[in-house]
C-alpha positions in Angstrom: 42.7 -57.7 -98.4 41.6 -54.1 -97.4 43.9 -51.8 -95.0 41.3 -52.8 -92.0 41.8 -56.6 -92.6 44.9 -56.5 -90.4 43.7 -56.5 -87.7 42.3 -60.2 -87.7 46.3 -61.5 -87.6 47.7 -58.9 -84.6 47.2 -60.2 -81.5 47.7 -58.7 -77.7 49.1 -61.9 -76.4 53.2 -60.7 -76.1 53.8 -64.7 -76.8 57.1 -66.5 -75.0 59.6 -65.4 -77.3 58.3 -61.9 -77.3 58.8 -62.0 -73.7 62.1 -64.1 -73.4 63.3 -60.8 -75.8 62.1 -58.2 -73.6 64.0 -59.7 -70.3 67.1 -60.4 -71.7 67.2 -56.7 -72.8 65.5 -56.0 -69.5 67.7 -53.9 -67.1 66.9 -56.2 -64.3 68.1 -59.2 -64.2 66.7 -62.1 -62.0 70.1 -61.2 -59.2 67.7 -59.2 -56.5 64.8 -61.2 -56.7 63.4 -61.5 -53.0 63.2 -65.9 -53.4 67.5 -66.9 -53.1 66.7 -69.5 -55.1 65.9 -66.6 -57.2 68.7 -64.9 -56.9 71.2 -68.1 -56.8 69.7 -69.8 -60.4 70.5 -66.6 -62.2 73.8 -65.7 -61.1 73.9 -69.6 -61.7 73.1 -69.5 -65.1 74.9 -66.6 -66.1 77.5 -68.1 -64.9 77.3 -71.3 -67.2 76.5 -69.0 -70.5 80.6 -68.8 -71.8 80.7 -66.2 -73.6 83.2 -64.0 -73.3 80.7 -60.1 -73.8 77.9 -61.7 -71.1 80.4 -61.5 -67.9 80.0 -58.2 -68.3 76.6 -57.6 -66.8 77.9 -60.7 -64.6 79.9 -59.2 -62.0 77.6 -56.4 -60.5 75.2 -59.9 -59.5 77.8 -62.0 -58.5 79.5 -58.6 -56.4 75.9 -59.4 -55.0 75.2 -62.3 -54.4 79.6 -63.2 -53.0 77.7 -60.9 -50.0 74.3 -62.1 -49.9 72.4 -63.2 -46.5 71.7 -66.1 -47.7 73.8 -69.4 -47.0 72.7 -71.4 -50.4 72.9 -68.2 -52.9 76.6 -67.0 -51.4 77.6 -70.8 -51.6 76.3 -70.8 -55.7 78.3 -67.3 -56.1 81.3 -69.0 -54.9 81.4 -72.0 -57.6 80.2 -69.1 -60.0 84.2 -67.3 -59.9 85.0 -70.0 -60.7 83.5 -70.8 -63.8 83.8 -66.5 -64.6 87.7 -67.4 -63.8 87.9 -70.0 -66.4 86.1 -67.0 -69.2 88.2 -64.3 -68.3 91.1 -65.0 -65.0 92.2 -60.9 -65.6 88.5 -59.7 -64.8 88.5 -62.0 -61.6 91.8 -60.2 -60.2 91.1 -56.6 -61.1 87.3 -56.9 -59.0 88.7 -58.7 -56.2 86.3 -61.9 -56.4 89.4 -63.9 -54.9 89.6 -61.9 -52.2 85.5 -62.4 -51.5 86.3 -65.9 -52.3 88.9 -66.0 -50.1 86.7 -63.9 -47.3 83.9 -66.9 -47.9 86.8 -70.0 -46.8 85.8 -68.4 -42.9 82.0 -68.1 -43.3 80.2 -69.1 -40.6 78.2 -71.7 -42.8 79.6 -74.7 -43.6 79.2 -75.8 -46.6 79.5 -71.9 -48.1 83.1 -72.5 -47.7 82.9 -76.2 -48.7 82.5 -74.9 -52.2 84.7 -71.6 -51.2 87.5 -74.3 -51.3 86.4 -76.6 -54.4 86.1 -73.0 -56.4 90.1 -71.5 -55.4 90.7 -75.0 -55.6 89.6 -75.6 -59.4 91.1 -71.9 -60.1 94.5 -73.1 -58.4 94.7 -76.2 -61.1 94.4 -73.7 -63.5 97.1 -70.8 -63.0 100.8 -72.0 -61.6 100.1 -68.4 -59.5 99.4 -69.2 -56.0 96.4 -68.4 -54.9 95.0 -71.3 -52.1 97.1 -71.6 -49.5 96.1 -73.4 -46.1 97.4 -71.1 -43.7 97.3 -72.3 -39.6 94.5 -69.8 -39.1 92.8 -71.6 -42.6 92.9 -74.1 -40.8 91.4 -74.4 -38.2 88.1 -72.8 -39.8 88.5 -75.7 -42.4 88.6 -78.2 -39.3 85.7 -77.0 -38.2 83.7 -77.1 -41.6 84.9 -80.2 -41.8 82.1 -81.7 -39.2 79.4 -79.7 -40.5 79.1 -79.7 -44.3 77.7 -82.7 -46.8 79.5 -85.1 -48.1 80.9 -83.8 -50.9 81.6 -81.0 -49.1 84.0 -82.9 -47.1 85.4 -84.8 -49.7 86.3 -80.5 -51.3 88.0 -79.8 -47.5 89.6 -83.2 -47.0 91.2 -83.0 -50.8 92.5 -79.3 -49.9 93.9 -80.7 -46.4 96.1 -83.1 -48.3 97.9 -80.4 -50.1 98.6 -78.9 -46.7 101.9 -79.5 -44.6 101.9 -79.1 -41.9 104.4 -77.5 -39.8 106.1 -80.1 -37.6 104.8 -83.8 -36.8 102.7 -82.2 -33.5 100.6 -79.8 -35.9 100.4 -83.1 -38.1 99.8 -85.8 -35.4 96.8 -83.0 -34.6 95.3 -82.6 -37.9 94.9 -86.7 -38.4 93.2 -86.7 -34.9 90.6 -84.1 -36.2 90.0 -86.3 -39.7 90.6 -90.1 -38.5 86.4 -90.6 -37.8 85.8 -89.4 -41.4 86.9 -93.2 -41.9 83.7 -94.5 -40.2 81.8 -92.3 -43.1 79.8 -94.5 -45.2 80.7 -92.6 -48.5 83.8 -94.4 -49.9 84.5 -91.5 -52.0 84.9 -89.5 -47.9 86.8 -92.6 -46.4 89.3 -92.8 -49.2 89.6 -88.8 -49.4 90.4 -89.1 -45.7 92.6 -91.8 -46.5 94.4 -89.3 -48.7 95.2 -87.5 -46.2 96.4 -89.5 -43.8 98.8 -91.1 -45.4 100.2 -87.5 -46.4 100.6 -86.2 -43.1 101.8 -89.5 -42.0 104.5 -89.0 -43.7 105.6 -85.8 -40.9 104.6 -88.1 -37.8 108.1 -89.3 -36.2 106.0 -91.5 -33.4 106.0 -95.1 -34.2 103.5 -95.5 -31.6 101.7 -92.9 -33.3 102.0 -94.3 -37.2 101.0 -98.2 -36.1 97.7 -96.7 -34.1 97.2 -95.0 -37.9 97.8 -97.8 -40.0 95.4 -99.6 -37.0 92.4 -97.5 -37.9 92.5 -97.8 -41.7 92.7 -101.3 -42.0 89.3 -101.8 -41.0 87.9 -99.1 -43.3 89.4 -100.6 -46.4 87.9 -103.4 -45.9 84.3 -101.8 -45.6 84.9 -100.7 -49.0 85.5 -104.4 -49.8 81.8 -105.5 -49.5 80.5 -103.1 -52.2 79.3 -102.9 -55.5 81.6 -105.1 -57.8 83.0 -101.3 -59.3 83.2 -99.9 -56.5 85.7 -103.1 -55.5 87.5 -102.0 -58.1 88.3 -98.8 -57.2 89.7 -99.5 -53.9 91.2 -102.3 -55.0 93.3 -100.0 -57.5 93.5 -97.3 -54.6 94.6 -100.4 -52.0 97.3 -101.2 -54.5 98.9 -98.0 -54.0 98.7 -98.0 -50.5 100.0 -100.9 -49.7 103.6 -100.1 -51.8 103.5 -97.5 -49.6 102.7 -98.6 -46.1 102.7 -102.3 -46.4 101.2 -103.2 -42.4 98.8 -101.3 -42.9 96.6 -104.4 -44.1 99.2 -106.7 -43.4 96.9 -108.9 -41.3 94.4 -109.0 -44.0 95.0 -110.8 -46.6 92.4 -113.1 -46.1 89.9 -110.2 -47.2 91.7 -110.9 -50.8 91.4 -114.5 -51.6 89.1 -114.3 -54.7 85.2 -115.0 -54.8 84.4 -117.3 -56.8 81.1 -115.0 -57.7 84.0 -111.9 -58.4 84.0 -110.3 -62.1 87.3 -111.1 -63.3 88.8 -107.5 -62.9 88.3 -107.7 -59.2 90.0 -110.8 -58.9 93.2 -110.0 -61.2 93.1 -107.1 -59.0 93.2 -108.8 -55.5 96.3 -111.4 -57.0 98.1 -108.3 -57.4 97.5 -106.8 -53.9 98.0 -110.6 -52.0 101.0 -110.8 -54.1 102.4 -107.5 -52.4 101.2 -108.8 -49.2 102.7 -112.5 -49.3 104.9 -113.0 -46.5 106.9 -116.1 -44.7 103.6 -116.1 -42.0 101.1 -116.2 -44.6 102.6 -117.6 -47.8 101.2 -121.2 -46.8 97.6 -119.5 -47.4 98.8 -117.8 -49.9 99.7 -120.6 -51.7 96.8 -122.7 -51.1 95.1 -119.9 -52.6 96.8 -119.4 -55.5 97.4 -123.3 -56.2 92.9 -123.9 -56.8 92.9 -120.0 -58.9 95.3 -122.4 -61.4 92.7 -125.1 -62.1 89.8 -122.2 -62.8 88.5 -122.1 -65.7 89.2 -118.1 -67.1 92.3 -119.0 -69.1 93.5 -115.3 -68.3 93.3 -115.6 -65.0 94.7 -119.1 -64.6 97.8 -118.0 -66.1 98.0 -115.0 -63.7 97.8 -117.4 -61.2 100.7 -119.4 -62.2 102.8 -116.5 -62.6 102.4 -115.0 -58.6 103.9 -118.0 -57.6 106.4 -117.5 -59.2 106.4 -113.8 -58.1 106.0 -114.5 -54.8 109.2 -117.3 -55.4 111.5 -114.7 -56.0 110.2 -111.9 -53.5 110.2 -114.6 -50.7 113.5 -116.7 -50.7 112.8 -119.0 -48.4 109.4 -119.6 -49.4 111.3 -120.7 -52.8 111.0 -124.4 -52.7 107.5 -124.5 -52.0 106.4 -122.5 -54.5 108.4 -124.6 -57.1 107.0 -127.7 -55.0 103.9 -126.2 -55.7 104.8 -125.4 -59.6 105.8 -129.4 -60.1 102.2 -130.3 -59.2 100.3 -128.3 -61.1 102.9 -129.1 -64.0 101.8 -133.1 -63.9 98.7 -132.0 -64.2 99.2 -131.8 -68.1 97.2 -128.2 -68.8 98.9 -126.9 -71.7 99.1 -123.7 -71.0 99.6 -124.2 -66.9 102.5 -126.3 -68.4 103.8 -123.4 -70.6 102.7 -120.7 -67.9 105.2 -123.0 -65.2 108.0 -122.9 -67.4 108.0 -119.3 -68.1 108.0 -118.1 -63.9 110.4 -121.4 -63.5 113.0 -119.5 -65.5 112.9 -116.5 -63.9 113.3 -118.6 -60.2 115.8 -119.4 -62.1 117.6 -116.6 -62.6 116.7 -115.5 -59.2 118.8 -118.3 -57.7 121.6 -119.7 -60.0 122.6 -123.4 -59.0 120.1 -124.2 -56.5 116.6 -125.8 -58.1 118.6 -127.1 -61.1 117.2 -131.0 -60.5 113.4 -130.2 -61.7 115.0 -129.7 -65.5 114.4 -133.3 -65.7 110.9 -132.8 -65.4 110.2 -129.0 -67.1 111.8 -131.2 -70.2 109.0 -134.0 -70.5 106.7 -131.0 -71.3 108.6 -130.0 -74.9 107.0 -131.6 -76.6 103.5 -129.7 -75.4 105.1 -126.3 -75.9 103.1 -123.9 -78.5 103.7 -120.8 -76.9 107.0 -117.7 -78.4 107.0 -117.1 -74.5 107.3 -120.4 -73.0 109.0 -122.0 -76.0 112.4 -119.0 -75.4 112.2 -119.7 -71.5 112.9 -123.5 -72.4 115.2 -123.2 -74.6 116.8 -120.6 -72.6 116.7 -123.1 -69.6 118.7 -125.4 -71.6 121.2 -123.4 -73.1 122.2 -121.9 -69.7 122.6 -125.5 -68.4 123.8 -127.1 -71.8 126.5 -128.5 -69.8 123.9 -130.1 -67.0 121.8 -131.7 -69.8 122.9 -135.1 -71.3 121.2 -134.6 -74.2 120.8 -131.3 -74.2 122.2 -131.4 -78.2 119.2 -134.0 -79.2 117.0 -130.8 -77.1 117.5 -128.2 -79.4 117.8 -129.6 -82.4 114.0 -130.5 -82.1 113.7 -126.8 -81.6 116.3 -126.3 -85.2 113.7 -127.9 -87.4 111.0 -125.2 -87.3 114.0 -122.8 -87.1 112.4 -120.2 -90.1 109.3 -120.3 -89.1 109.8 -119.1 -85.4 108.9 -116.0 -84.2 111.7 -113.6 -83.8 111.5 -114.2 -79.6 112.2 -117.9 -80.1 114.4 -117.7 -82.8 116.4 -115.6 -80.9 116.7 -117.3 -77.9 117.6 -121.1 -80.2 120.9 -118.8 -81.5 122.0 -117.2 -78.2 121.0 -121.2 -76.7 123.3 -123.0 -79.5 125.9 -120.5 -79.0 126.6 -121.3 -75.3 126.3 -125.5 -76.3 128.9 -124.9 -78.4 131.2 -123.4 -76.0 130.4 -125.6 -73.7 130.4 -128.8 -75.6 132.6 -128.2 -78.7 131.3 -131.8 -79.9 130.9 -132.5 -83.6 127.3 -132.7 -82.8 127.5 -129.0 -81.4 129.0 -127.6 -84.3 127.7 -128.6 -87.0 124.3 -127.3 -85.0 125.7 -123.6 -84.7 127.0 -123.7 -88.3 123.5 -124.5 -89.0 122.1 -121.8 -87.1 124.1 -118.9 -88.2 123.2 -119.8 -91.4 119.6 -119.6 -90.9 119.8 -116.5 -89.0 122.2 -114.5 -91.3 121.1 -115.6 -95.1 117.8 -116.6 -94.5 116.3 -114.1 -92.3 115.1 -110.3 -93.3 114.9 -110.0 -88.9 118.0 -107.3 -88.5 117.9 -107.6 -84.7 118.6 -111.6 -85.1 121.2 -110.5 -88.3 123.0 -108.8 -86.5 123.5 -110.5 -83.4 124.8 -113.7 -85.4 127.1 -111.5 -87.5 128.4 -110.7 -83.7 128.5 -114.4 -82.2 130.0 -115.9 -85.9 132.9 -113.0 -85.9 133.4 -114.2 -82.2 133.9 -117.6 -82.5 135.5 -116.9 -85.8 138.4 -114.6 -84.1 138.4 -115.3 -80.8 136.5 -118.5 -79.0 137.8 -117.2 -75.3 136.3 -114.2 -76.1 132.8 -115.6 -76.6 133.2 -117.4 -74.1 133.5 -114.4 -71.7 131.1 -112.2 -73.4 128.3 -115.0 -74.1 128.7 -116.9 -70.8 128.9 -114.4 -68.7 127.9 -114.0 -65.1 124.3 -112.7 -65.6 123.1 -110.8 -62.8 120.3 -111.6 -60.3 116.8 -110.1 -60.9 115.0 -108.9 -58.2 110.7 -109.4 -56.9 109.1 -107.1 -59.3 105.8 -106.9 -57.1 106.4 -103.2 -56.7 106.4 -102.0 -59.5 106.2 -98.4 -59.2 109.1 -95.5 -59.5 108.8 -93.4 -56.7 108.8 -90.5 -57.3 105.2 -91.5 -59.6 104.3 -93.4 -56.7 104.1 -89.7 -54.3 102.2 -89.1 -57.1 99.5 -90.8 -57.1 99.2 -91.4 -53.3 98.1 -87.4 -53.5 95.6 -88.8 -56.1 93.8 -91.2 -54.3 90.3 -91.2 -54.9 90.4 -89.8 -58.3 91.2 -91.2 -61.5 95.2 -91.4 -61.8 94.8 -93.5 -58.7 92.5 -95.5 -61.2 94.5 -95.9 -64.1 97.9 -95.3 -62.4 98.8 -92.9 -64.7 99.6 -89.1 -63.3 96.5 -86.4 -64.5 98.7 -84.7 -66.9 99.1 -88.1 -68.9 95.5 -89.2 -69.6 93.5 -85.4 -69.4 94.6 -82.6 -70.9 93.6 -79.1 -69.8 93.6 -76.2 -72.3 92.0 -73.1 -71.8 87.9 -73.4 -73.6 88.0 -70.7 -77.0 85.8 -68.3 -75.9 83.5 -67.0 -78.6 84.2 -68.1 -82.4 81.5 -67.0 -85.7 80.3 -69.6 -88.3 82.4 -68.7 -90.7 85.2 -69.4 -88.3 88.2 -72.0 -89.6 89.0 -75.0 -86.2 92.7 -73.5 -85.0 94.9 -76.2 -84.0 94.9 -78.2 -81.0 97.0 -74.8 -78.6 93.7 -73.2 -78.7 90.9 -75.3 -79.8 88.7 -75.7 -77.1 88.9 -78.9 -76.0 87.5 -79.6 -72.3 89.2 -81.6 -69.6 88.7 -85.2 -70.3 90.0 -88.7 -71.1 92.2 -89.2 -74.6 89.0 -91.4 -75.3 86.6 -89.0 -74.9 83.4 -90.5 -76.7 80.7 -88.4 -77.6 78.2 -89.9 -75.3 74.7 -88.6 -75.8 75.3 -85.6 -77.1 73.9 -84.2 -80.8 75.9 -84.6 -84.1 78.8 -82.4 -84.3 79.3 -79.8 -86.4 81.8 -79.6 -89.5 83.7 -76.3 -90.1 81.3 -74.9 -91.9 78.6 -75.0 -89.2 76.9 -77.7 -91.0 75.7 -81.2 -89.0 78.5 -83.1 -89.9 75.9 -86.4 -90.8 75.5 -84.0 -93.5 79.7 -82.9 -93.9 80.5 -86.3 -94.1 78.1 -86.8 -97.7 80.4 -87.2 -100.7 80.1 -84.2 -103.1 77.7 -84.3 -106.3 79.8 -86.0 -109.1 80.0 -84.3 -113.0 77.7 -85.7 -115.1 81.1 -85.6 -117.7 82.8 -88.1 -115.0 82.4 -91.5 -114.7 80.6 -93.7 -112.0 82.2 -94.7 -108.9 81.0 -97.8 -107.6 78.5 -97.3 -104.8 79.9 -98.2 -101.8 78.8 -101.4 -99.4 78.0 -98.7 -96.4 78.2 -94.9 -96.0 81.0 -94.0 -94.4 79.8 -93.6 -90.1 79.2 -90.5 -88.8 81.9 -91.1 -85.7 85.3 -89.2 -86.8 83.2 -86.0 -86.3 84.6 -82.4 -86.6 85.2 -82.1 -82.7 88.5 -82.0 -82.8 88.7 -79.9 -86.3 88.9 -82.6 -88.6 88.2 -82.5 -92.4 86.3 -85.1 -93.7 88.5 -85.3 -97.3 90.8 -87.0 -94.9 89.5 -90.1 -93.9 90.6 -93.1 -95.7 88.8 -97.4 -95.1 90.9 -100.6 -94.4 92.2 -101.8 -98.4 94.4 -104.5 -98.4 97.3 -105.6 -95.9 100.5 -104.5 -96.0 103.3 -105.4 -93.4 106.3 -103.3 -94.3 109.6 -104.3 -91.5 111.1 -102.0 -90.2 112.3 -99.7 -87.0 110.9 -99.7 -83.5 107.8 -97.0 -83.6 107.4 -94.5 -80.1 104.0 -95.7 -78.7 101.3 -93.2 -79.6 98.0 -94.8 -78.4 98.7 -97.8 -75.5 97.2 -100.6 -75.1 95.7 -99.6 -71.4 94.0 -96.4 -73.1 92.8 -97.8 -76.5 91.2 -100.8 -74.8 93.9 -103.3 -76.2 94.5 -101.7 -79.2 98.3 -100.4 -79.6 99.2 -97.8 -82.2 102.7 -97.1 -82.1 103.2 -94.4 -85.7 106.0 -91.3 -86.6 106.5 -89.3 -89.8 108.9 -91.3 -92.5 110.4 -90.2 -95.2 111.3 -92.8 -98.0 112.5 -91.8 -101.7 111.0 -88.2 -101.8 108.1 -89.0 -100.2 106.6 -88.5 -97.3 104.8 -91.8 -95.2 103.0 -92.1 -92.1 104.4 -95.5 -90.7 102.1 -97.0 -88.4 102.0 -100.6 -86.5 98.5 -101.9 -84.9 98.8 -104.3 -81.8 95.4 -106.2 -81.2 95.6 -106.9 -77.7 92.5 -107.4 -77.0 89.9 -110.7 -77.5 88.0 -109.7 -79.9 89.1 -109.5 -83.9 89.5 -105.5 -84.8 88.5 -104.4 -88.5 87.6 -101.6 -91.2 90.3 -99.1 -89.8 89.7 -95.2 -90.6 92.2 -93.0 -90.8 91.5 -88.8 -89.9 94.3 -86.2 -89.6 93.3 -82.9 -87.9 94.1 -79.4 -90.3 98.0 -78.8 -88.8 100.6 -76.4 -89.8 102.1 -78.2 -93.0 98.0 -79.5 -94.4 99.3 -83.0 -94.0 96.2 -85.6 -94.6 96.2 -88.8 -96.2 97.0 -89.5 -99.8 95.8 -93.3 -100.3 93.9 -95.9 -98.6 94.7 -97.1 -95.3 95.8 -100.3 -95.3 95.2 -102.1 -92.5 93.5 -106.0 -92.3 91.2 -107.5 -89.5 93.7 -108.2 -86.5 93.1 -111.1 -84.8 93.2 -111.2 -81.1 97.5 -111.2 -80.8 97.8 -110.5 -83.7 99.7 -107.0 -84.9 100.3 -105.3 -88.3 102.3 -102.6 -89.9 102.0 -100.2 -92.4 103.2 -97.4 -94.3 100.5 -94.2 -95.4 101.7 -92.2 -98.0 100.5 -88.5 -96.9 100.3 -84.8 -98.9 100.9 -81.4 -98.0 99.3 -78.7 -97.5 95.7 -79.8 -97.9 94.3 -79.7 -94.7 96.5 -76.6 -93.2 95.4 -74.2 -89.5 95.7 -70.8 -89.3 98.6 -69.5 -86.7 102.3 -69.6 -86.1 103.6 -72.6 -87.1 103.1 -75.8 -85.1 104.8 -79.7 -84.8 101.6 -81.0 -83.3 99.9 -83.6 -85.4 96.5 -84.5 -83.5 95.3 -87.8 -85.7 91.8 -90.0 -85.1 91.2 -93.4 -85.8 88.3 -95.6 -85.9 87.4 -99.6 -86.0 84.1 -101.1 -86.5 84.4 -102.8 -82.9 85.4 -99.6 -81.1 84.8 -95.5 -80.2 87.2 -93.2 -82.1 91.1 -92.9 -80.4 92.2 -90.0 -80.3 95.8 -89.2 -80.0 98.8 -86.2 -80.5 102.6 -87.0 -82.3 104.9 -85.1 -82.8 106.4 -83.5 -86.7 110.0 -83.1 -86.6 111.2 -80.7 -89.6 113.7 -83.0 -91.0 111.1 -84.8 -92.6 110.2 -82.2 -94.8 113.6 -81.6 -96.2 114.1 -82.3 -99.4 116.7 -83.9 -101.7 117.1 -80.2 -104.1 118.4 -78.6 -100.7 122.1 -79.2 -101.3 123.6 -75.8 -102.6 127.0 -74.3 -104.3 129.3 -72.5 -102.0 129.2 -69.4 -104.2 124.8 -69.6 -103.6 125.1 -69.8 -100.5 126.7 -66.6 -99.7 125.3 -64.6 -101.4 121.7 -65.8 -100.3 123.3 -65.7 -96.8 124.4 -62.1 -96.8 120.6 -61.6 -99.3 118.9 -62.6 -96.0 118.3 -59.7 -93.4 120.5 -60.2 -89.5 116.6 -60.2 -88.3 115.7 -63.4 -90.2 118.8 -64.6 -88.0 118.0 -67.6 -85.0 120.6 -68.7 -82.7 120.4 -71.2 -80.5 122.4 -73.7 -77.8 122.2 -77.2 -77.0 124.3 -77.3 -74.3 124.5 -81.0 -73.6 124.7 -82.7 -76.9 128.0 -84.2 -77.9 129.7 -84.1 -81.2 131.9 -86.8 -80.9 132.5 -88.0 -84.6 132.5 -85.1 -87.4 132.5 -87.4 -90.0 129.4 -89.8 -88.2 127.6 -86.3 -87.9 128.2 -85.0 -91.6 126.6 -88.9 -92.6 123.5 -88.8 -90.2 123.1 -85.6 -91.6 123.6 -86.4 -94.8 121.1 -88.8 -94.8 118.1 -86.0 -94.2 118.7 -84.6 -97.0 121.3 -81.5 -94.5 123.8 -81.3 -96.9 127.4 -79.9 -95.7 128.8 -76.9 -97.7 131.6 -76.1 -96.3 134.1 -76.2 -92.0 136.2 -73.7 -91.1 138.2 -73.3 -88.4 137.1 -70.6 -85.5 140.1 -70.2 -82.3 139.6 -73.6 -81.4 136.4 -74.4 -82.3 134.8 -75.7 -86.1 132.4 -74.3 -87.8 130.4 -76.5 -90.2 127.6 -75.0 -93.0 124.7 -77.0 -94.3 122.0 -76.1 -96.7 117.9 -78.5 -96.2 115.3 -76.6 -98.6 111.1 -77.6 -97.3 108.3 -77.7 -99.4 107.8 -74.5 -101.5 111.2 -73.7 -101.7 111.8 -72.2 -97.7 115.7 -72.8 -97.8 117.8 -73.1 -94.8 121.1 -71.9 -94.4 122.4 -73.8 -91.0 126.0 -73.2 -88.8 127.3 -75.7 -86.2 129.8 -73.9 -84.2 131.4 -76.8 -81.6 134.5 -78.1 -80.3 134.7 -82.1 -81.3 133.8 -84.6 -78.0 133.2 -81.8 -76.0 130.3 -81.0 -74.9 128.2 -78.3 -76.2 126.2 -76.8 -80.1 125.4 -73.7 -80.9 123.3 -73.6 -84.0 122.9 -70.3 -86.1 120.4 -70.7 -88.7 118.7 -68.2 -91.4 115.6 -68.2 -93.3 113.2 -65.7 -95.5 110.9 -67.8 -92.4 112.0 -67.4 -89.2 108.7 -67.7 -87.3 109.6 -72.2 -89.0 113.0 -71.4 -86.1 111.7 -73.0 -83.3 110.6 -76.1 -85.4 113.5 -76.6 -86.9 115.9 -76.4 -84.0 114.0 -79.2 -82.5 114.4 -81.4 -85.6 118.5 -80.8 -85.5 118.5 -81.8 -81.6 117.0 -85.0 -83.2 119.0 -85.5 -84.9 122.5 -84.6 -83.4 121.4 -86.8 -80.2 120.5 -90.1 -82.4 
């Protein structure tokens, strides 16, 4: 090809890519375009580019747009300030953007005011420094703008006003008067935000007439919300549940609107039941009981059970209505529907505890249904009734004996109740029959069981009965505290926080925001080859703990490869034996969203159900769609395990469990398969997962955070956080000789010594403390006296030969322990102090 032929491949057209490149390199941006829509779009687009280096180009256009003549540009610029603050807070403060944002609150356009309020509120949530404080001047501006801005602008302003505390009752009344018209708005979000704001200000209003009138005004809009779609009804009901706990008079005369309709979804029916219980009173209890009785004959088993329990809760709540409630329960028992009978017996047991020695005449009726009981809670309740009133039941020994035949096969709940009831029977009727029964029960409970709770209780009873029967009577037959109404279950401080968050997810979950939202500053920039950092720096967005990928593109692995490719198995060397192909490829579900190492994925294999102490709940059933996971790191025979308990409270069988660990400071990863069998509804399985160290290391300073992802075939990926306690890593070879201890202590520089005090901890017994620490491989070296204090020295060792030399100083029996450690790795000191605090408190 000659040199002249190149002309055939050249063109005068630039094309899209060169034009984009030229525009990006241009010193003119679109923020000065004569069209206000283009100016607003330019600043909005620049604010969405979450790269630190872009901010220097954004500042000047943003300052111009905040003072733009067009309100559309100003309102867009206000939101951009919040986005820029999330990228570089210091820059926003230095360039005076916060002051410009505050000036926009006085803007003559209500939409600009609303966006300025939304931006300031967003910024305030991400910092502890007071930035957005409403003054009396600001208050007037916001109330004026409230009448003119759009519905979502009204929501922003109302949410801000709900955080304002009026100076006195008069100001609170004036604010409420200006906000009350919002209760008639067509948008349910505006209505709930107005209700929230009024409830907050009502706390300061002293006039009972004003409060009464406000309660009357709030009832109709709340009732109107219940004529919307079922999903909106559910949200409204969850919020109303909170409102009636603080102000039951608002809907006291509207209980009929909460009666369930035949076509209500089950989740709406359940919420209506809860609210009906809270609104039940002596005036309306007859209507309520008729409703509950009708619900108890429906076809949905869960709803029927809830209705029967509701009758019992009303009996406990309203003393004068208790007899009517019991009559309804007895009528339900006579229809002989198994699950209705069992639920009725459970609630009658609670009624007996609420009103002792009042309604025992119905016991004979209950005993007629003894043969139909097959649920643990119902059995345990009936056994409790027989044991508690054994002296009034002629054939109490025969009734209990019918349960004893299947004692070894019964669940722990029933076994424990049967043990206690038999002891009560023996103490009340010390005849030959009960004597033989108690011997059989104690033998079974001490020799034939692996349940430590049952065995320990049996030994205590045995010792009491054999040494001092009168003391046994004082203990076992002691007068029991009367139970109280539990319809208002929430703690007052939690209720205050939830009421301050009405019309948000918090009021639907009935949990404070920090229980399900993680606020972490998003990482601004990273290269393709960067490893994912640990959870303290990772780019998490604000999301519920069970967030799924949704429709996003596939996540990538730490090497930048799409995760679907990164999940493929490595090539097998020619010399290696070929493993059988798996039944199905590992699904692309655990991804690199939290920086997971795909080598740690393990499939479900064979079941293992070891017993052990209760484990902390890390994924509650309310978050995991019925799946509850409890877990804790443990050390057994020199090996680290992850002890897990899976409980299936959902309505479907769960199987195909997978687990994966994020990169962490100790490189913890699974060493073998996760052994969890398919879990039927109501079933649970406990397993020990062997762990490896230094497989999956994260960068940065040592952290106790362990992030876990769990997946099964029926649900999305669940993420939860656990805490790594350092004493799990204390090795069995950590004991030092005294001379070696002294030499090591002296050889380490003073800069490697770290001190911490625990003022609230009491060492009541030196021997017990030494035994407890030795069980965790903290070995006692020496003890000395210093003034009136005891000084103890210990040694411990974690993998890779890192020693810890420990000095504990305290006065036995008095609060206050001072801990000093020396170690070649002083950056591990915070983790060590967490561990030692846990051990000393246990």
